[in-house]
N, C-alpha and C positions, 0 to 999 in steps of 0.2 A: 062117525063121531063117537068117541069113547064115552061111556057112561059109568066108568069106574068111580066108586065113591072116594071121597078124600079120606086121608088118614091124618091123625093129629100126633105131633111129636112135642114132648116137653122142651121148652126153649125159653131163653131170656134175651131180651133186646137191651143191650147196654151201650152206654158211652164210656169210652176209655180215652183220656186225653182229648185230642181233637178229631177222634174217629168214632164211628159207631159200628156195631156188628151184632150178629145173631150168635149166641153162645149155647152150646149143647154139652151135656154130659155124654161121654161115649156110650155109657150103658143104656142111655135112652134112645139112641138111634136104632132104626130097623136093622136087623142082623146083617143083611147084605152090605149096609153102609158103615159097619163098624170097622172095616179094614180098607186099606188103600185100594183104589180101583174105580172103574167106571161107575158103579152103583153109588159110591160115596160122592163122586164128583157131580153126577147128575142130580142127586138129592140136594146138595148144597146150591147148585145153580138154580134149581126150581124154587127153593126157599127164597133166594135173593131176587129171582125174576130174570134170569139170564139163560141163554143168550138172547138179547133183545135188539133186533135191527133198528128199532126206533130210538134206542139209547136212553130210555126213560125208567126201565124196570118197574113199570106200573103194576104188573101182575106179580109182585113180590115185595120183599122187605127191604130191598136195596134202595139207595137214594141217588143212583146214577152218577156218582162221583167215586174217585178212588178211595176217598175217606169213608164211604158208606156202603161199599160193595164188599163186605168182609164177613167171614165166618170163623168161628173158634170152636174147637172140640177139646174138652178137658176130661182127664181120667186120673184116678188114683195112680200114683207112681210106684213101681216096683224097684226103681233105681235107688240105691243107697244114698241117704242124705237129701232126698227130695220128697216133697209131699204130693205134687201133681205133675202130670205131663201135659204140655200145652201145645196144640197143633193149630197153626193159623192157615187159613185158605183165602187168598185174594181172588175173588170171583171176577173174571173179565165181564165187562158190561155187555158188549155187542158181539163177543166172540165165544166160541165153544171150548173154553178151558178154565180150569182153576189152577192158579199158580201157588205152589207150595215151596218155592225156592228161597223164601226169606221169612223173617219175622215181622210183626207189626209192633213197634215199640210203644205206640199209643195204647193199643188194646191190652198190652202187657199189664197196664195199670189196673185193668178190670179183672184180670185172672184170679188174683188173690181174693178179692171180695166175692167173686162168683163161686170159687172153690169152697170158701167158708160157708156161704149161704146154702150151697148145694150139698153140704155134709160130706165133702171129699177129704177133709182133714181129720186127723186124730183129735178128738175133743180135748185131750190133754195139752195140745199145742195151741189152743185157742183160749186166751184169757177172757174173762167176762168183761173186764175193763182194762184199758191200756192199749198195747200194740201187739198184734199178731204178726209173727214173722213167717211168711209163706215161701217155701223153697220150691222154685218152679224149674222144671226141665223144659227148655224150649226145643221141641222136637224138630222143628224145621232146620235149625242151624246147629243143634247139638251143643247148647250152651246153658248155663245156669243163670237165673234171674232171682234175686231176693226182693220180695215185696214187703213193705212195712205198712200194715193195714190197721187203722184206728178202730178200736172196739168200744162200744158203750152198752151196758146192760145186756151183754151176751149177743149183741148183733153188730154187724158192720156199721160203722158211723159213716154215712154218705154226705151229710150236710156239713158245711163249715165255711170258713172265710178265705180259703185258698183260692187265689185268682190265677187263671191261666189264659194268656192271650190266645184268642181263637175260639174260646168258649165263653158264652154270654154270661152265665151265672157262676158264682163261687160254689165251692164244694169242699169236702174234706181232702186233705193232702194225702197222697200215696207216694211214699218215697221208694224209688227203685234203684237197685244195684245190679248192673250188668257185669257179671264176673268174667274175666278173661275174654273181653268182647271181640277180639280178633277172630274172624271166621276160620274154620279149619277144614280139612278134607272131608270129615264126616258131615260138616255143615255147609258145603258149597263154597269153600274158600278159594277156589282157583289155585290149588297147589299147597295150601296150608300156611302161607306167610301173610303177615299183616300187610306188607307191601309186596304183592306177587311178582313184581319185576325186579325187586331189590333196590328200587330207587324211591326217594322221597318225591321227586319231580321227574316226570317223563315228558317227551315230546310226542304228541299224537299227530299223525298225518291223516287228515280227513278230507277226502275228495269233495270239492265244492265249498269247503270251509277254509282249508289251509292248515298251517302248523300251529298247534296249540300246546301250551304247557298244561300239564295235568298231574294231580296227585291221585294215584290209584290205591285205594286202601280197603282192606277187609276188616271192618270193625263195626259191630252192630248189624250192618248190612253192607255188602260190597258197594262202594260209592266211588264215583268219578268226580273230582273237584276240578273246575277250570276257573280262570279269572273272568269275571263279568265283562271287563273292558275288552277282552280278546274276542268276545262274541257279540259285541255291540250293545252291551247293557251297562247300567250303572250299579245294579244291585239294589236299587230302590223300587223296582217294578212291582206292581200288583198283578193279579191274575189276568185282568182284561188285556194288559199291555202285551202279554205273551200268548195267551190262549186264543185270542182273536186273530192271530197271525199264522195262517196255515203253513206258509213257507218257513217261518221261524221254527214251528214245531217239527217240521220235517228235518231241518238242519240239526236241531237239538237231538232228535232221535238218531240221526246219522252219527253224531258225536258219541252218543251212548253206545251204539253198536260197535264202533271202532274201539272204544274203551273196554267193552266187554271182551272183544277179541284179545286185546293186549293183556287183560287180566287172566285170560285162560278160561273164562266162564262159558264161552261158546267156541265152536270150531269154524263156524261160518256166520255171515250176517243173516242168512236165511233163518237161522235158529231164533233170532230175536223176535220173530212174529209170535212165538209162543212163550215169550219171556218178558212180560210187561212189568213184573214186580221188581226184578233185580237185573243188573245193578241199577242203583240210583245215579242220576246226574244232577249235580248242584253247581252253582256259580257263586263266587265269593267276591267281595269288594271291601275296601276300608270303610270305616264309619262315615255316615252322611245323614243329614236330617231328611226325614220323609214323613208322610202321613199314612198310617196303617189303614187297612180296609174298613175298620170300625170308625175311622175319623180321628183316632187317637194319634197325637204327635209323638213320633219317636225321634229323640234327639241324638245326634252323633256322640255327644258326651256321655250318653247313658249306655252305649253298646261298644263292644270291642271290634266287631266287624259286621258285615251284612251277608246273609246267605239266602239264596232262593233255590228251591229244589223241584225237580220234575218227578211226577208220580203218575204212572200209567198214561204217559204221553201228554200230560197237562202240568202247568205250574200249580204246585200245591198251595192251598189257601193259607197254610201256616207252616208247620214243619213236621215231617214224619218222625216218630220217636226213635226209630232205628237210625235214621239219618242224623238226628241230634247226637246219638252216641258216636257216630263217625266224625261229626264236627268236633265234639269234645276231645276225642282221641287224637285227631289230626292237629288240633290246636295245641295240644300238650307236647307235640314233637317238633322241636325247632327245625325250620327249613321247609316244611310242607307249605303249600299254597294257602291253606287255612291259617296256619300259624303266622305266615308273613302278612296276610291281610289284616290280622289282629295286632300287627306291630312287631312280631318276632319275639324271640327270647323264650324262657321257660315259664310255663303257667300251668296251674292245676284246675283253674276254672275259666270259663269264657261265657260272656253274654253276647248273643248275636241277635241282630234284627231280622225278622222275617215278615211276610206280607201282613200278618195279623198283629204284629207287635214284636215282643222280644222273649227270649228264653235263656235261662242260665243252665249250663251243663258242665260237669266236672269229669276229670279222668286222672288216674294215677299212672304215670308213665315213667319208665326207667330204661337206660341203655345198658344191656347186659351182653357181654361177649360180642360186641359189635352189632347187636340186633336190638331194635326197639321192642319193648314188651309193655303192655298195659294190663294191670291186674284187675282194674274195675273202672267202669264209667258210672256216673251217678246223675240222676235228675229226678225231679218231682213232677207228678201228674195228678189227676183226680179221676174218679170214676163214679158212675151212678147207674142204677137200674132204671130203665125207662119203661119197660113193660115185661111182664112175666106171665107164663101160662103155657099155651100150646101154639105151635105154628102148624098150619094145615097145607098139605100138598096132595095132588091127585095120587091115588094108590099106585098108578102105573108110571109115576114120574121118574122112577129109578129102576 
């Protein structure tokens, strides 16, 4: 039995949108973990409490869900026009890997507040009162995010009356702009195109499932959209209806695997075992009345469409921020399954229903030289520090 003493590492536990994660400044990590490699992965896993065969993450900071098994590393940026570099790590709960293939759109809302509080911005760029504009380089996908962070008396304003379905208490609004959100080759875009197959709608042949129409899009995060009705759902489902059905989860993962193949993200289905974070799989449906997980009534008249999304093999309790970017982008492009579920036509904003309520997201899209381009996607989130200080891990954990 090892009796190596624990070490402590400065860290902040934050909520961003409907997710929670442990945030680090790169400079505060032990030297071996300040660069990509096994030491960094093992450290992040030990902090979160993975891999855990019990699936509970009792001996770590993780919450045993895809929304709470997350880590973030922030550093000053040397990239022109940016303030900080943001690296996101999705820690597998019961398996031995950390997935860096995509961003977390929800935790993106916490990056600006963390960077300001951590002294990572030029003080001249941070007003005492008003709104600080934080220019973020998202290192996982090679994209720029602009965060608008409210300031009061020289500190980040965290409290407020902005309400976000899926989050119990109101907080200060953080507006996010995802610039040029279509993934590219540097950022795992499966060939660099927003629509990697060149089609707005494809037909997927999935053994044991059949032929499915699908919109395969790289925006925010690579996402596979299918019609809820084609896979036996209405689009009004809550988590229990899907997550308690092991056979359904296996079919959904099979669809995700074949979509990843078609998008060029993997060369074989075997690679999907170490690729839980991307691509996302979501199913869409026209508006309908339902009751959200909080008991709140969502009326068909108040939303444009319904969307349910899978994250790390389970139905998400609300909506991943990056998937919301994909939804907004696809909704803005006539002819995609998302756009058709919302009634078709041109639109710059869409409000969709998810298991916890609804969310509004926008995108600016244009057809140029026969190719759809999106200059930015926009949405609002909130963020709050839950705890700060040090996280402790055994000295031989990495």
